[in-house]
N, C-alpha and C positions, 0 to 999 in steps of 0.2 A: 502493500499500499503505500509506503514512505517512497519507493523508486517509482511508482506511479504517478504521486503528486508532484515529485520533483521534475518529471517528464512534462506534465502537464504545464508548469511555470516557466520551464527551461524552452519547451519546443512548439507548444500551440501556439495558434493565431492570436497577436495580442487583443485585436477586437472582441474575439468570443471567448478568450479570458476574462478580460476586463468585464464584459456583459456576465458571465457566470459568478463573478466576484461581487460587482458593486450593485448588481441588482438587489441580492439578498442583504448587502449593508446597507443601501440607500433605504429600503424597506426597513431595516434595523433602526436605521437613525431615525427616521420620519416616528416612525412608533415610541421609539426612546423619548423623542421629544413630546409624546402624547402622556407621559408619565405626570408632568407638571402641567402641562397645558389644559390637558382635561379637566384636571383639578381647580386652575384658573375659570374655563369655563361653566362648570359647576357652582362653582364658588360665586362666580359673578352675577349667577341666577338664582340668589338664595334670596326667598322675599325679606324686603325690608331694608335688611343688611348687607345685601349684595355687592354694594359699590365700597362700602369701607371695609368689608372683608376682605374683598380682591386686594385692596391697596393695602393691606395689613399682609397678605401672604407675600406682595409683591416685594414688601420689603426683607423678606427673608431670602430672596434670590441672592445676595451675594455670597451666603453660608450654602447656598444649595450649590452654586456654581464653585465653592471652593472644594466642597467635597468631591464635587467630580472633577476638578482639576488634578488631585490628588491620584484619583484612580487614573488619569491619563498620563501623570507622572509616571508612574509603575507601568501601564498597560501598554502606552504609547510609546515608552522607551524601550521596553523588555521585547515587544513582539517583532519590530524592526529587527533588532539585534540577534533574535533568535531566527528569523527568515533569512539572514546573512549566514548565519551559521551552518543552518540547513544546506542554503546554495553551496557552501563550501564543502558539504559532507560530514559536519561534525554535529551529529544529532545529540550526543551525550553533551556535549557545551551548550545545545539550547535547550535541552531538559532542565541544567543545572540553572540557566537564566531564569527559565520559567518557575523553578521550586524557589529559589531566592525570590524572586517577586512575589509568590505567593504569600510567603512570611510575612514581606514588607507590608504589604497592603494589611494583615493582620494589626502590626504595631501601628500602622498609621492610622487605623480605624479607631484603636483603644485612646489613642491621643485626641484625637478630632472629638471625638464623642464627649470627655472630661472636659475639654478647654469650653466647646460650643455649650453645653449644659450650665457651668459656673458662671459662664460670662454673658448669657443670653440676652439678659434685660438690657445693660448699658450697650451692647454691642447692637441690638436693634434701635435703640434710641439714636445711637451714633448712625445708622443707617437710613434715616430718615422717618419713622416712625411716629405718628403724633399721640395725644392722649386718645383720641378717638380709635386708632388703628391698632395701638399696642398690644391690647387683649388677644386680636386675632392673629397675631403676629407670634406670640408666643404660645398661643395654643398649637399651631402649625409646626413651630420650631421645633417644641418639646419631643413631640412623637416621632419627628422626620430624622432629627439627631439622632436618638435613642436606636435608630436601625442604620447607622452610617457603616456597619461591618455589612451589610446585606447589599449596599449599594456601590462599597468597595470590590467586593466579589464580584457581583455581576458586571459591572463596566470595566473594571481591570484587567479580571482574568479572561473577560470574553475576547481580548484582543489575541489571545494565544491560539483561540481556535480560528479566527480568521486567518491568522499569518500560517497557517498550517493549510490553508485552502478549503478549509471546511465552511463556506460562507454559509449555506442553508443550515447547518446547525449553530452558527454564530447568528442568524438571523432568528431563530425560534428564540433563543434566550430571550431575546427581547419581545417577540411577539407574544410568548407565554405570559408574560409578566405584565406587559401592557394591555392585553385584552382582560385579564384578569383586573388590572385596575379601572377600567373603562366599567366592567359590569359591578365592581364592588364600589366605585364612588357614589352614585346615585342611593345605593343600599345604605352605606353609611350616614351619608349628608342628609339625606329626607326622609326614608325608611325608617331607620334609628334615631333619627333629631340630634346626629352628633356635630353637625355643621362642619367648619374647618378643623376640628380633630378627626372626625369622618375621613378627611380626603386625605390627611395626611397619613391617617392608621391603613386606608386602602393600598394608598403609594409605598408604604415600607412592608407592607405584606406581601403585595404584588414583587419589589425587590428580592424578597425572603426567597419566595419560589424561583426566581430567575437564578439566584445564586445557587439554590441547591442541584439547580440543572447543569449548569456551568462546572461544579465540583464533581459533579457524577460523571460528566464527559471528559474531565481532565485526569480523572483516577480512576477511569475506566480501560476498556481493550480496544475501542473502536479508534481511539487518537493515535497520533504518530508519535506527539511528545506527551509525555504522562509526568506529573509532579510524583516526584520521588523522594521516600525519607531520606537518604544518603545523600541529599543535595539540599536538605531544608537549613541546614547551620549557613548564614549569610557571610558571605565572604566579598570584602571591598573589593576585589580586582574583578567580582562579577556584577556586583550591584552598582558600583560608582560610574562605570561607563551605562548603563541603563538610565541612571539620573540624569548624566550629564545629556544623554540624546531626549529624554522625557522631560526635561526644562524648557523646550521651547513649546510643546502643546500644553504643558504644565502653566506656563506664563500665559500663553493664550487664553486659556480659561480663567487661570485665578487673576490677572488682569481686568478681564470680564467683570470679574467680582470687583475689583477696586474701582473700575468704571461706574459700575451699577452703583456703589456707595457715594461715588462723587455726584453722579446724575441725581441721585433720589436726595439726598441732603441739599443739594442745590435747587432742585425744581420744589421742595418743601419749603425752602427760604424763599422764592421768588412768587408761586403759583400754589402753594398748599396742598393738600390731600388729592385734589381733582387732577392736578397736573402729574402726581406720584402716579394716580390710578392710570392715567394716558401711557405713561414711561412703562409702566406694569404690562399693557397691552401691547406695546410697540416694540419691548424687547422679546415678549410672546412672538409676535409676527418675524422679527429677525432671526428668533432661533430656528423660526419653520423654513424660513429662508438657508438657511446655514448648515441646516441638519442633511440635506441631500449633497451637498459640497463635500461634506466631511464624509459621507457615505459611499462617492465617488474615490475620495482619496482613499480609504481604507479598502475599497476593491482593487485599486492600483497600488497599494503599499507592498502586499507581497510578491505580486509580479516584479516591481520595479526592485525591492530588496534581493528576492532571490536571484534575478539576472545582474545585478550589481555584484553580488557576490562571488557569482560564476564569470563574472567579468565579458557577459555580453553585453556591450554598450549600444548596439545598434537595438538591440530590443528593449533597452532603458529607454533611450530617445523616441522610441516609437508608443512605449507607455506612455511617457511624459504629455507628447503632441496630442494623443488621444484624450487623455485627462484634460489639457487644458481646455481644446475646443468642447467636450461635453460641460465642463463646469462654466464656461464663458456663456454658452449656449442658453444654459439652465436658469444663470443668475440674470441673464437680460430678459428673459420669458417672464420670470417671476417679478421682476423690477416694472415690468410693463404692465401686467395685470394689477399691481399694487399702486401704480400711479394715475390708472384709469378709474379702480374700483376699490378705492381704500374701505368704504363704508361697509362691504362685503365683510372683510376681516375683521374690522372692529365690531360689528354687530355679532359675531359667535361669542364675544366676552361680556358683552353688556347690554341688557335692554334700556338702560337707562339713557333719554336723549341726551341732555347735557354733558355726561362723559362721553356718548359717544361721538357727539360734534366738535368736542374738543380734540378728541385721540383722532378723528379722519384728518382733521388740519394737521395735527403734529406727526402724523405717520408719513405723510407725503414728505415733509421736510426731513424727517430723520431717515428714511431710506432713500433719498434722493440720488444718493450713490450706489445704489445696492446693486448695479449691473457689474461695478468693478470687483465685487466679492471674488467673482469666478478666478480673476488673475489671481488676486492673494492667495486663495486656497492652494490652487493648482501648484503654484511655484513653491509656496512655503512648504506645504506638506511633501513635495518631490524631493527637496533639500532634507525634510526629515527621512525619508525611505533609502536616500542613498547615505546616511550617516554622519550629514553635516550638521552636529548639534549646533556648532557656533553661529553659523548663518544663519539658519532657523529661528535661532533665540533672538539674533538681533531684529531680524525682521517682526519677530513677536513683539518686542519693545516697541520696534518704531511705532506701530499702530495705534496701541493702547495707552501706552507710559509716555512716550516721546511727544507725541502729536496729540492724542484724545483728551486725556486729563487735564494739560494744561489750557486747552481750547474752551474746554468746558466753564473752567475759571476766569479764564480773561473775556472770552466773546461777550458776555451778559453786558459786561460793562462798556460796550460800544453799541448796545441796542437800547432803543426806547422801552422796548417790551424784551426785558433778560430773558423770559421764558423762551422765546424765538432762539436766543443767541445759546442756550442751553442746548436745544435740541438742534439747531444748524451746525455745531462743533462736530457730531458724527459724521455726516457726508462728506466736510473737508477734510476730516481725517481718513476716511475710506480712501478718498481720491488720492491723495497724497502718497500714503502707505502702499496703494496698488500698485501706484506709476511707480516707486521708488524700488517695489519688489522686482516687477518686470524688468527694471534696468540691471539690478544686481545678478537675477537669473540669466539673462543674455551675457552678462560678462563672465559669470563664475562657472556655469552648467558645463560647458565646452571644455573649460581646464580641467575640471574634477574627472570627467571622462577619459582626457586625454593622460590622466595620471592613472586610471584603473584598466590597465591592458595587462593581458596573460605575460608571465616571465620571460616567455621566448620571442614574444613581440616585441618586448623592452630591450631584448639583447640584439634583436635584429636590427631595431632602428639603432642601437649605439655603435654597430659597426660600421667602418667606413665604407 
């Protein structure tokens, strides 16, 4: 089975491979987004308190994103490294990476749970909660954080299923949990009358089922790579390269958390709960737009990583070109739909006319450069796939830390309507970051591949 999977990644047509791996990954990413988005949709429709409850849950986003970021630190750092090891024919090395990652996720879960439960009230107030929305935020956060271990296992280890070429199994990890969440949400929220707490409980219960699915597979007989007892002792030489490569996707999601904090606190200052509620919906729509791009990147990752490890540079180039075209097409199509029909997206989250009208205006501004996301995602994730941690890290920092956060703080000072200044910071940062990423990629990609030559080829090039 291992040899068959290796041949598929190293020999089959790139287009068919990307379709086979990306379609389940895209489906998984979209369904994964439903974990939180379905919660928000149901919460926004709770009679009488819907708008306040939705805003309160929106304030917890930084914590939810930070928990997911730590799973990406391990999963998206370990997955490509395991793929490269497989491409080199070193499956034992790949299993050692995966087993070390498993132990790391457990340790991270324990620390995160303790920290967030101890400091939840001051954190939520700092993140933009008001006296009216804080109770809803705390109700949701207490239950969600208590299930951090399930989130880490389900998200972090699922990357190791995808990276072996088992895309359908990886997709089912998310499908099982998301479908269960969709079913349980209305039962706990409305039938049992649990409100916001019911939404959080449904989400965590669903993640627990997903984590059991992942662990059964990776400890079972169907997988190529297994979590093995002999590799459970953490080794610096194994886990540090994982952390180095995973730092870029971690910062992408971690800085998303930081950006959300700055956005919510700024909007609370300039526009109150209405503006924060609008941002909750805008960020949810952004998540919907970004998830298919991440799915495409996840589908391309094992193909690019395996062939980079096998030093098949022509195939690495073909993977990138196809990924770039697909990502750009999708981001442009989504952007057009959003610009033409923002109210369709907004009405999914709230029936309240004041919030819906304000959010439709804000969404067009917030997503004005959404078509550029395809360039940013495909170039940056390709750097991750071929092990270029430093370059990918810089590009992750550029968009959120170097550009967006300062713009959020500075631009409101130059607008008569400071809320407009906050929302317009996002498209300016997206445009500048995507442009810079494209330029860096054009300069670096060929150079990296030129160095990634088989030993015999390099010797021939050095001969006079």
